C-alpha positions as CSV (number, residue, x, y, z in Angstrom):
1,M,-2.8,-12.9,-5.5
2,S,0.4,-14.6,-3.5
3,I,1.7,-12.3,-1.0
4,N,5.4,-12.5,0.1
5,L,6.7,-10.0,2.8
6,K,10.1,-11.8,3.3
7,G,13.0,-9.5,3.6
8,R,10.7,-6.3,3.8
9,D,11.4,-3.4,6.1
10,F,8.1,-2.3,8.5
11,L,8.6,1.1,8.6
12,T,5.4,2.8,7.8
13,L,2.1,2.1,6.3
14,L,2.8,4.0,3.4
15,D,5.2,1.7,2.0
16,F,2.5,-1.4,1.9
17,T,-0.4,-1.9,-0.4
18,P,-4.1,-2.4,0.9
19,E,-3.7,-6.0,0.2
20,E,-0.6,-6.4,2.0
21,I,-2.0,-4.7,5.2
22,Q,-4.9,-7.0,4.9
23,Y,-2.8,-10.1,4.6
24,L,-1.2,-9.4,7.9
25,L,-4.1,-8.6,9.2
26,D,-5.6,-12.0,8.2
27,F,-2.3,-13.6,9.5
28,S,-2.5,-11.7,12.9
29,A,-6.1,-13.0,13.4
30,E,-4.9,-16.8,12.3
31,L,-2.1,-16.5,14.9
32,K,-4.1,-15.2,17.6
33,A,-6.6,-18.1,17.1
34,E,-3.9,-20.7,17.0
35,K,-2.7,-19.3,20.4
36,K,-6.1,-19.3,22.0
37,D,-6.5,-23.0,20.9
38,G,-3.0,-23.8,22.3
39,K,-1.8,-24.5,19.3
40,L,2.2,-23.9,19.0
41,H,3.5,-22.0,15.9
42,K,7.5,-22.1,16.4
43,T,8.2,-21.2,13.0
44,H,11.1,-19.2,13.6
45,E,13.3,-21.4,15.7
46,G,17.2,-20.5,15.4
47,K,16.3,-16.7,14.6
48,N,17.0,-13.7,16.7
49,I,15.9,-10.1,16.9
50,A,17.6,-7.1,18.1
51,L,15.1,-4.9,20.0
52,I,16.5,-1.1,20.2
53,F,14.6,0.8,22.7
54,E,15.2,4.6,23.1
55,K,11.8,5.2,24.4
56,S,10.3,3.5,27.3
57,S,7.8,0.8,26.6
58,T,5.3,-1.5,28.4
59,R,2.8,-2.9,25.4
60,T,5.6,-2.7,22.6
61,R,8.3,-4.4,24.5
62,C,6.1,-7.3,25.8
63,S,4.5,-7.7,22.6
64,F,7.8,-8.3,20.6
65,E,9.4,-10.2,23.5
66,V,6.3,-12.7,23.9
67,A,5.8,-13.0,20.0
68,A,9.5,-13.7,19.6
69,S,9.2,-16.5,22.2
70,D,5.7,-17.6,20.7
71,L,7.7,-17.9,17.1
72,G,10.5,-19.9,18.8
73,M,12.9,-16.9,18.3
74,G,15.6,-15.4,20.7
75,S,15.3,-11.5,21.7
76,T,17.8,-8.9,22.9
77,Y,16.7,-5.8,24.6
78,L,19.0,-3.1,23.8
79,A,18.3,0.3,26.0
80,S,20.2,2.5,27.7
81,G,23.2,0.2,28.1
82,S,23.8,0.0,24.7
83,Q,26.7,2.5,22.6
84,I,23.8,3.4,19.8
85,G,24.6,6.9,18.9
86,V,26.8,7.3,22.0
87,K,30.0,6.0,20.7
88,E,28.9,4.1,17.6
89,T,26.8,5.7,14.7
90,L,23.5,4.0,13.7
91,A,25.0,3.1,10.3
92,D,27.7,1.2,12.1
93,T,25.2,-0.2,14.5
94,A,22.7,-1.5,11.6
95,R,25.8,-3.3,10.2
96,V,26.8,-5.1,13.5
97,L,23.6,-6.1,14.7
98,A,22.7,-7.6,11.0
99,G,25.4,-9.8,10.8
100,M,24.0,-11.2,14.3
101,F,20.3,-11.0,14.2
102,D,17.8,-11.8,11.9
103,A,15.8,-8.4,12.4
104,I,16.0,-5.4,14.1
105,E,13.1,-3.3,16.1
106,Y,13.7,0.2,16.9
107,R,11.4,2.5,19.3
108,G,12.8,5.9,19.4
109,F,12.7,9.7,18.1
110,E,13.0,10.7,14.4
111,Q,11.9,8.6,11.8
112,S,15.0,9.4,10.1
113,R,17.2,7.1,12.5
114,V,15.0,3.9,11.9
115,E,15.3,4.9,8.2
116,T,19.1,5.2,8.7
117,L,19.0,1.7,10.3
118,A,17.0,0.0,7.5
119,K,19.2,1.8,5.0
120,Y,22.5,0.1,6.5
121,S,21.1,-3.3,7.4
122,K,20.9,-6.3,5.8
123,V,18.3,-7.8,7.6
124,P,14.3,-6.1,8.1
125,V,14.0,-3.3,10.3
126,I,10.7,-3.1,12.1
127,N,9.4,0.4,13.5
128,G,8.2,0.2,17.2
129,L,7.0,3.8,17.1
130,T,9.0,7.1,16.1
131,N,7.9,10.6,16.7
132,E,6.3,10.5,13.0
133,Y,4.6,7.1,12.4
134,H,3.6,4.2,14.7
135,P,2.6,1.7,12.1
136,T,2.7,-1.7,14.6
137,Q,0.0,0.1,16.5
138,I,-2.3,0.6,13.8
139,L,-2.3,-3.2,12.7
140,A,-3.4,-3.7,16.6
141,D,-6.1,-1.1,16.0
142,F,-7.3,-2.3,12.8
143,L,-7.5,-5.8,13.7
144,T,-9.6,-4.8,16.7
145,I,-12.2,-3.1,14.8
146,E,-12.5,-6.2,12.4
147,E,-13.0,-8.1,15.0
148,H,-15.8,-5.5,16.7
149,F,-17.6,-4.5,13.6
150,G,-16.5,-7.5,11.1
151,K,-15.1,-5.0,8.7
152,L,-12.8,-1.9,7.9
153,K,-14.1,-0.3,4.8
154,G,-16.7,2.4,5.6
155,I,-16.2,2.7,9.3
156,K,-15.8,6.1,10.6
157,L,-13.1,6.7,12.7
158,V,-12.7,10.0,14.4
159,Y,-9.5,11.2,16.3
160,M,-9.7,13.4,18.8
161,G,-6.9,15.8,20.2
162,D,-3.2,16.1,18.7
163,A,-3.8,14.7,15.3
164,G,-0.2,16.2,14.0
165,Y,1.9,13.4,15.8
166,N,2.6,9.9,15.0
167,M,-0.6,8.2,16.0
168,G,-3.0,11.1,14.1
169,D,-0.6,10.6,11.2
170,S,-0.3,6.7,11.2
171,L,-4.3,6.1,11.9
172,M,-5.0,8.9,8.9
173,I,-2.6,6.7,6.6
174,G,-4.0,3.4,7.5
175,C,-7.5,4.9,7.0
176,A,-6.7,6.2,4.0
177,K,-4.9,2.6,2.6
178,M,-8.1,0.7,3.9
179,G,-11.0,2.9,3.0
180,L,-12.3,4.2,6.3
181,H,-13.5,7.5,7.0
182,F,-11.0,9.4,9.1
183,V,-11.7,12.7,11.0
184,A,-9.0,14.4,12.6
185,C,-10.9,16.5,15.5
186,A,-8.6,19.2,16.7
187,P,-7.7,23.0,16.5
188,D,-6.3,23.7,13.0
189,E,-2.7,23.8,14.3
190,Y,-2.9,20.1,15.5
191,Y,-4.1,18.7,12.3
192,P,-1.7,16.3,10.6
193,P,1.0,18.0,8.0
194,Q,-0.8,19.3,5.0
195,P,1.3,17.2,2.5
196,L,0.6,13.9,4.3
197,I,-3.0,15.0,4.2
198,D,-2.7,15.6,0.6
199,R,-0.8,12.2,0.0
200,C,-3.8,10.4,1.8
201,R,-6.5,11.9,0.0
202,E,-4.8,10.8,-3.0
203,I,-4.5,7.5,-1.8
204,A,-8.1,7.7,-1.0
205,K,-9.2,8.2,-4.3
206,E,-8.2,4.6,-5.1
207,T,-9.7,3.1,-1.8
208,G,-12.8,4.7,-1.4
209,A,-11.8,6.4,2.0
210,I,-12.9,10.0,3.4
211,I,-10.1,12.1,4.7
212,E,-11.8,14.9,6.9
213,M,-10.4,17.7,9.2
214,N,-13.2,19.1,11.8
215,A,-12.5,21.2,14.5
216,D,-16.2,21.1,16.0
217,P,-16.3,17.7,18.4
218,M,-20.2,17.2,18.5
219,D,-20.3,17.8,14.7
220,A,-17.3,15.3,14.1
221,V,-18.2,12.5,15.9
222,K,-21.8,12.3,14.3
223,D,-22.4,8.5,13.2
224,A,-18.8,7.7,14.3
225,D,-18.2,4.0,14.9
226,V,-14.8,4.4,16.7
227,I,-13.7,7.6,18.8
228,Y,-10.0,7.2,19.5
229,T,-7.4,9.5,21.2
230,D,-3.9,9.5,22.8
231,V,-2.0,11.3,25.5
232,W,-1.8,15.3,24.9
233,V,2.0,15.3,25.5
234,S,3.9,12.7,23.7
235,M,7.1,10.8,24.7
236,G,10.2,12.9,24.6
237,E,8.0,16.2,24.6
238,P,9.1,18.5,27.3
239,E,6.9,19.0,30.5
240,E,6.0,22.6,29.6
241,K,4.0,22.0,26.8
242,W,1.3,20.9,29.2
243,N,0.4,24.5,29.8
244,Y,-0.9,25.3,26.4
245,R,-1.7,22.0,25.2
246,F,-4.3,21.7,28.1
247,K,-5.8,24.9,27.2
248,D,-5.9,23.9,23.4
249,L,-6.9,20.3,23.9
250,Y,-9.4,20.6,27.0
251,P,-12.6,20.9,24.7
252,Y,-11.5,17.7,22.8
253,R,-11.6,15.3,25.9
254,V,-13.5,12.4,25.4
255,T,-16.3,12.3,27.5
256,Q,-19.6,10.6,27.8
257,D,-21.5,13.4,26.3
258,L,-19.2,12.7,23.4
259,M,-19.9,9.2,23.1
260,D,-23.7,9.8,23.6
261,A,-23.5,12.1,20.4
262,A,-22.0,9.2,18.3
263,G,-24.5,6.7,19.4
264,P,-24.6,3.3,21.5
265,D,-22.6,1.5,18.8
266,C,-19.8,3.8,18.9
267,V,-16.5,1.8,20.5
268,F,-13.8,4.0,22.6
269,M,-10.0,3.3,21.6
270,H,-6.7,4.6,22.9
271,C,-3.3,3.2,22.2
272,L,-2.3,3.7,25.8
273,P,-1.0,4.7,28.5
274,A,-4.2,6.7,29.5
275,Y,-4.4,9.5,32.1
276,H,-8.0,8.5,32.9
277,N,-7.8,9.2,36.4
278,T,-5.2,10.5,39.0
279,D,-3.7,7.1,39.8
280,T,-0.5,7.8,38.0
281,Q,2.5,10.1,38.7
282,V,1.9,12.4,35.7
283,G,-2.0,12.1,36.1
284,K,-2.0,12.9,39.6
285,E,0.5,16.2,39.1
286,V,-1.1,17.3,36.2
287,C,-4.7,17.2,37.4
288,K,-3.9,18.7,40.4
289,K,-2.2,21.7,38.6
290,Y,-5.6,22.0,36.6
291,G,-8.1,21.4,39.2
292,I,-9.6,18.2,37.0
293,D,-9.9,14.2,37.5
294,S,-8.8,13.1,34.1
295,L,-7.1,14.3,30.9
296,E,-7.6,12.8,27.4
297,V,-10.4,10.6,28.6
298,T,-12.8,10.2,31.5
299,E,-12.7,7.6,33.7
300,E,-16.4,7.0,33.0
301,V,-15.7,6.5,29.4
302,F,-12.3,4.8,29.8
303,E,-13.9,1.7,32.0
304,G,-17.3,2.2,30.6
305,P,-18.9,-0.4,28.2
306,Q,-18.1,1.1,25.1
307,S,-14.4,1.1,25.6
308,I,-12.6,-1.7,24.0
309,V,-8.9,-0.5,25.0
310,F,-7.6,-3.9,26.6
311,Q,-8.7,-6.2,23.8
312,E,-6.7,-3.2,21.5
313,A,-3.9,-3.5,23.7
314,E,-3.7,-7.4,23.8
315,N,-3.8,-7.3,20.0
316,R,-0.4,-5.3,20.0
317,M,1.3,-8.6,20.4
318,H,-0.8,-10.8,17.9
319,T,-0.1,-8.4,15.2
320,I,3.5,-7.7,15.9
321,K,3.8,-11.6,15.8
322,A,2.5,-11.7,12.5
323,I,4.7,-8.6,11.0
324,M,7.7,-10.6,12.4
325,A,6.5,-14.0,11.0
326,A,6.0,-12.3,7.7
327,V,9.1,-10.2,7.4
328,I,11.6,-12.5,9.1
């Protein structure tokens, strides 16, 4: 079956079939191999993309800018100096930018904001992260898993910590679509929204995926292929959330004991940034407050042989490039 995604928005993986997701993963691997071989693929010369960043970024911004350059595209970074939502509505912004650019990327807060851009834009809109979804990260994660295990279907991925935010939600969707065994390991109040769990379980009936909730870390990681975590307080959330988040989520910190319980073939993944030591301002302050030396993952695991976080980070660029090349 021929896959053609030209002109499509990329807002959430819920909008894509398993075949379309696999196409993007295969395309990502092809583009990555070409780059490693020094083969140019400037297939989009003369095209331009607007990059809207309402939240700070390292990997996402660099991935979009390098990917655009590799494709021969121009990119314009829009952050605090723009009028978006200040003197100009999102609907107006979408129509203005769509007249100048061939695509728009948005990284910010509510999913409704990127959906508004897509509604009023005549060019593709790509979700670089919202509070609810982070679909570009999931493609990078799945490419990394494919590279390591040679497959996706049947892989058991355990997400530790706050599974009710963008990463937990998006990994669950991706796993449901692609036939993985997804486990959200967290206290009950940190599970994904029940309507989304129900929807993913319906999808799983067609793909063979398993969608599971489990509050017991040692039980959850039995036979796990991947243990995944993220920061306990996400971008845009108030710092006072640390007080109860620390108490609730500390038992779900990824330690070497947890990795050992999963087995020697299990890998550790994290979308980054990670508070694995006290070498960052936030890490230093929070760890000092609670008398610990790391937060969601220990230094031993993060820097250990089972960690594939930097391969995962590199794959952000290759997968974002594939999305851009496919939809623009």
